[in-house]
C-alpha positions as CSV (number, residue, x, y, z in Angstrom):
1,M,231.7,121.6,17.1
2,K,229.8,120.4,14.3
3,K,225.8,121.4,14.7
4,K,223.5,118.2,14.3
5,R,220.8,118.2,11.5
6,G,218.0,120.2,11.5
7,E,219.4,122.3,14.0
8,K,219.4,126.2,13.4
9,K,221.3,128.9,14.1
10,G,219.7,132.0,16.5
11,E,216.5,129.0,16.8
12,I,214.8,129.4,20.3
13,T,214.3,126.2,21.6
14,S,210.1,125.7,24.0
15,Q,212.3,125.4,26.8
16,Q,213.4,129.2,26.6
17,I,209.8,130.4,25.2
18,V,208.7,128.9,28.8
19,L,211.5,130.9,30.3
20,L,210.5,134.0,29.0
21,I,207.2,133.7,30.1
22,V,207.9,132.5,33.8
23,L,210.4,135.3,33.9
24,I,207.8,137.8,32.2
25,V,205.2,136.5,34.7
26,S,207.2,136.9,37.7
27,F,208.0,140.4,37.0
28,A,204.5,141.9,36.3
29,V,204.1,139.4,39.7
30,I,206.7,142.1,41.5
31,L,205.2,145.3,40.1
32,F,202.0,144.1,41.2
33,F,203.0,143.6,44.9
34,I,205.0,146.6,44.4
35,F,202.1,148.7,43.6
36,R,200.1,147.3,46.7
37,L,202.7,148.0,49.2
38,N,202.8,151.5,48.3
39,L,205.6,151.9,50.5
40,G,204.2,155.6,51.3
41,K,205.2,157.2,47.9
42,T,202.5,157.1,46.0
43,S,198.8,158.4,46.7
44,D,195.5,156.8,46.7
45,A,195.1,157.6,42.7
46,E,198.3,156.1,41.4
47,V,197.7,152.8,43.6
48,C,194.2,152.5,42.0
49,H,195.6,153.3,38.7
50,N,198.3,151.3,39.2
51,S,196.4,148.3,39.7
52,V,193.9,148.8,36.6
53,V,196.7,148.9,34.3
54,T,198.6,145.9,35.6
55,R,195.0,143.5,35.9
56,G,194.4,145.3,31.8
57,S,197.5,144.3,30.5
58,G,196.6,141.1,29.8
59,V,200.5,139.6,31.4
60,I,198.4,138.0,34.6
61,P,194.4,137.2,34.2
62,K,192.6,139.8,35.4
63,E,190.4,137.6,37.8
64,S,194.0,137.2,40.1
65,I,194.6,140.8,40.3
66,P,192.2,142.6,42.4
67,L,191.7,146.4,42.0
68,T,192.9,147.9,44.9
69,C,190.7,151.4,44.5
70,K,189.1,153.4,47.3
71,T,186.7,155.7,46.8
72,S,187.7,159.2,48.5
73,Y,185.5,161.5,50.7
74,I,185.7,164.7,49.9
75,C,184.1,167.8,51.4
76,I,183.2,171.0,49.9
77,T,183.3,173.9,52.6
78,K,183.9,177.8,52.4
79,D,184.9,178.1,56.0
80,G,187.0,175.2,56.5
81,S,184.4,173.3,58.6
82,C,182.5,170.0,57.9
83,E,180.6,169.1,60.2
84,K,178.0,166.5,58.1
85,M,180.7,163.7,57.3
86,T,182.9,162.2,59.5
87,N,186.9,162.6,58.9
88,P,186.5,163.5,54.9
89,E,189.2,165.1,52.8
90,I,188.6,169.0,53.1
91,K,188.4,171.0,49.8
92,K,188.6,175.1,50.6
93,V,186.6,177.5,47.9
94,S,186.0,180.5,48.1
95,T,183.7,181.4,44.5
96,A,181.4,179.1,42.4
97,N,184.5,178.2,40.0
98,D,186.5,177.0,42.9
99,V,184.0,173.9,43.3
100,Y,183.8,174.0,39.5
101,D,187.9,173.2,39.8
102,V,187.2,170.7,43.0
103,L,184.1,168.8,41.2
104,A,186.2,169.2,37.5
105,N,189.4,167.8,39.0
106,Q,187.6,164.5,40.6
107,M,185.9,163.2,37.5
108,A,189.6,164.1,36.0
109,D,191.4,161.8,38.6
110,C,188.4,159.1,38.4
111,W,188.6,158.6,34.8
112,W,192.6,159.0,34.5
113,M,192.3,155.7,37.5
114,F,190.8,153.4,35.4
115,G,192.8,154.2,32.6
116,E,191.0,156.7,29.7
117,G,189.0,154.4,28.3
118,K,192.4,152.7,26.9
119,L,191.7,149.4,29.6
120,N,189.4,146.3,30.0
121,Y,189.9,145.9,33.5
122,V,187.0,144.0,33.9
123,G,187.9,140.7,31.6
124,K,186.5,139.6,28.3
125,T,183.1,137.3,30.0
126,F,180.7,139.7,31.6
127,N,177.8,137.9,33.8
128,S,176.3,141.6,33.0
129,D,176.3,145.3,31.5
130,L,177.7,147.6,33.1
131,Y,180.0,147.7,35.8
132,C,180.7,150.7,37.9
133,S,183.6,152.9,40.1
134,I,182.5,154.9,42.8
135,C,185.3,157.1,43.2
136,S,184.0,159.7,45.0
137,Q,182.0,160.4,47.6
138,V,180.8,164.7,47.9
139,I,179.0,166.5,50.7
140,F,178.5,170.4,50.2
141,D,179.0,172.0,53.7
142,N,176.6,174.4,54.5
143,S,178.7,177.3,54.4
144,L,178.8,177.1,50.5
145,T,176.2,180.9,49.9
146,M,177.7,181.2,46.2
147,F,174.3,179.4,44.4
148,Q,171.5,180.1,44.5
149,N,168.4,178.1,46.0
150,G,171.5,176.4,47.5
151,Q,171.6,174.0,44.0
152,I,174.9,173.7,41.5
153,N,172.8,174.2,38.0
154,Q,174.3,171.2,35.5
155,N,174.0,173.2,32.5
156,D,176.6,175.9,34.0
157,F,179.0,173.4,35.3
158,Y,179.5,171.5,31.8
159,D,179.9,175.1,30.3
160,Y,182.5,175.4,32.6
161,L,183.5,172.0,32.2
162,S,184.2,172.9,27.8
163,I,186.3,176.5,29.5
164,A,188.2,175.5,31.9
165,K,191.5,174.1,30.9
166,M,193.1,171.0,32.9
167,S,196.6,172.3,34.9
168,D,198.0,169.5,33.5
169,Q,197.5,169.5,29.4
170,N,196.1,172.2,27.5
171,I,192.7,170.7,26.8
172,S,189.2,171.1,28.4
173,Y,187.6,168.6,31.4
174,L,185.5,168.5,29.1
175,D,187.3,167.5,26.0
176,Y,189.3,165.3,28.1
177,L,186.4,163.2,29.6
178,V,184.3,162.3,26.2
179,G,186.1,164.0,23.6
180,L,183.8,167.6,23.2
181,K,184.7,170.8,22.8
182,S,181.4,172.4,23.6
183,S,178.6,171.2,26.2
184,K,176.3,172.3,23.6
185,A,176.0,168.6,22.2
186,I,174.8,167.9,25.1
187,S,172.7,169.9,26.1
188,D,170.9,170.2,22.3
189,T,170.3,166.5,22.7
190,L,168.2,166.9,26.2
191,K,166.2,169.9,24.9
192,A,165.4,167.9,21.1
193,N,164.5,165.2,24.0
194,N,162.4,167.6,26.3
195,S,164.9,167.4,29.0
196,N,168.2,169.5,31.3
197,F,170.5,169.4,32.3
198,G,168.7,169.5,36.3
199,T,170.7,170.2,39.6
200,I,172.7,169.3,41.8
201,N,171.2,169.4,45.2
202,L,174.1,171.1,48.1
203,D,171.6,169.9,50.9
204,K,172.4,165.8,49.7
205,Q,175.6,163.8,48.8
206,Y,177.1,163.0,45.7
207,Y,179.1,160.3,43.8
208,I,181.3,160.9,41.0
209,M,180.9,157.4,39.7
210,M,181.8,155.6,36.4
211,G,182.0,152.0,34.5
212,I,182.5,150.1,31.8
213,F,180.0,148.3,29.3
214,S,180.1,144.7,27.9
215,K,181.1,144.1,24.6
216,V,177.9,144.3,23.2
217,G,178.0,147.9,24.6
218,V,175.6,150.7,25.6
219,V,173.0,149.0,22.9
220,K,171.7,146.1,25.1
221,W,172.1,148.1,28.2
222,V,169.4,150.6,26.7
223,A,167.3,147.3,25.1
224,G,167.1,146.0,29.2
225,G,165.9,149.4,30.1
226,V,163.2,148.6,32.2
227,A,161.2,150.6,34.2
228,I,162.7,150.8,37.8
229,G,160.8,153.3,40.6
230,G,158.4,155.3,38.1
231,A,161.0,156.3,35.2
232,V,163.4,155.0,32.6
233,A,167.0,155.5,31.6
234,L,167.3,156.4,27.6
235,A,170.4,156.6,25.9
236,V,169.9,159.2,22.3
237,F,173.0,159.4,20.3
238,T,174.0,162.3,19.9
239,A,174.7,163.8,16.2
240,G,177.5,166.1,14.5
241,V,180.2,165.2,17.1
242,A,183.3,163.0,15.7
243,S,183.1,161.0,18.6
244,P,180.5,158.0,19.4
245,L,178.9,160.0,21.9
246,S,175.5,159.0,23.8
247,V,173.9,160.7,26.7
248,L,171.6,159.1,29.3
249,I,168.6,160.7,30.0
250,V,166.2,159.9,32.7
251,S,162.7,160.3,32.1
252,G,159.9,161.4,34.6
253,V,157.5,159.1,32.9
254,V,157.8,155.9,31.8
255,G,158.6,154.8,27.8
256,G,158.4,158.9,27.6
257,G,160.5,162.3,27.7
258,A,158.5,164.1,30.0
259,G,160.5,166.0,31.9
260,G,163.4,164.2,31.7
261,Y,166.7,165.9,33.3
262,F,170.5,164.5,32.2
263,I,172.7,161.3,34.5
264,G,175.6,161.5,32.9
265,T,177.3,160.5,29.2
266,T,178.7,157.5,27.3
267,I,181.7,157.6,25.0
268,K,183.4,154.5,23.1
269,G,186.5,153.8,24.0
270,D,190.4,153.0,22.6
271,S,189.9,149.8,24.1
272,G,187.0,149.0,22.2
273,Y,184.2,149.0,24.6
274,D,182.0,151.6,25.8
275,Y,182.1,154.1,28.9
276,L,180.1,155.1,31.4
277,S,181.8,159.0,31.4
278,P,182.4,160.4,34.7
279,T,179.4,161.7,36.0
280,I,177.8,163.6,39.1
281,V,174.9,161.5,40.4
282,E,173.2,161.9,43.9
283,A,174.5,159.2,46.2
284,N,172.6,155.8,47.3
285,S,169.5,157.4,45.2
286,A,167.4,155.7,42.6
287,D,169.5,157.6,39.4
288,V,171.8,154.5,40.8
289,D,169.6,151.8,40.8
290,K,168.3,153.7,37.3
291,L,172.2,152.5,36.0
292,R,171.7,149.4,36.8
293,C,175.4,148.4,37.3
294,A,176.3,145.1,37.9
295,S,179.2,145.5,41.0
296,I,180.8,148.2,42.6
297,K,184.3,147.5,41.6
298,T,185.4,150.1,44.6
299,L,186.8,149.3,47.8
300,A,184.7,151.7,50.8
């Protein structure tokens, strides 16, 4: 058959392009609903991760894909009991390092669930500066007697994060979470600002949470750091580290650094956005308010 004038061999017609787009979108939608069904074969963490990946893929408009991420409820206990929380996931421990390991794993799971800084799972149009997600709510059973004064020193905990290796990767938890080989860069920044790591009080409940900043990032968020309840959140950029890291400090004095304590870190992700790295913050506290999260992108 003679070719029509102007027709090129192998040329893709507009009708074929439309059909290809429909097939790609349909495939993505089918994958999304398979992830949502779960079918008893994937954990809640995997379901969350899959929804984040689907939402961040850019194939389907983000607004049409809900995040299917649930907050897990964890009780860390030595004797296996937990009187402070109804029907939690029990994590039985024997030593202080066991407690650190549970917390470290929860933080690593949180980072993995929300794409390890590689995905924008919120969208291009941000209405506010920071969107947070609560991955876990942790309670400490009264059988934990291995900590002095019933408190975990976060300096000791972050030292552990810098030493302990993740079970499935040959890197430390701290390296995985913020790209640091040592916690010294954080502690030096805190000292330089007359601040410290602070403590985790075993009598209180804590969130393990993270977040994603708008494209303008940490700078705009810090510029809006108005006093809340007699304190402000400050971002102090650390010097001499390879990663674009900042340390968030809560100050006990408005506009000053006296009596400040550590609340978390932020890091520039591969996606180009800044992220609040997984951090441990007292549940329903003023510290959560100081983060000024626009919304909590996690199901109860």
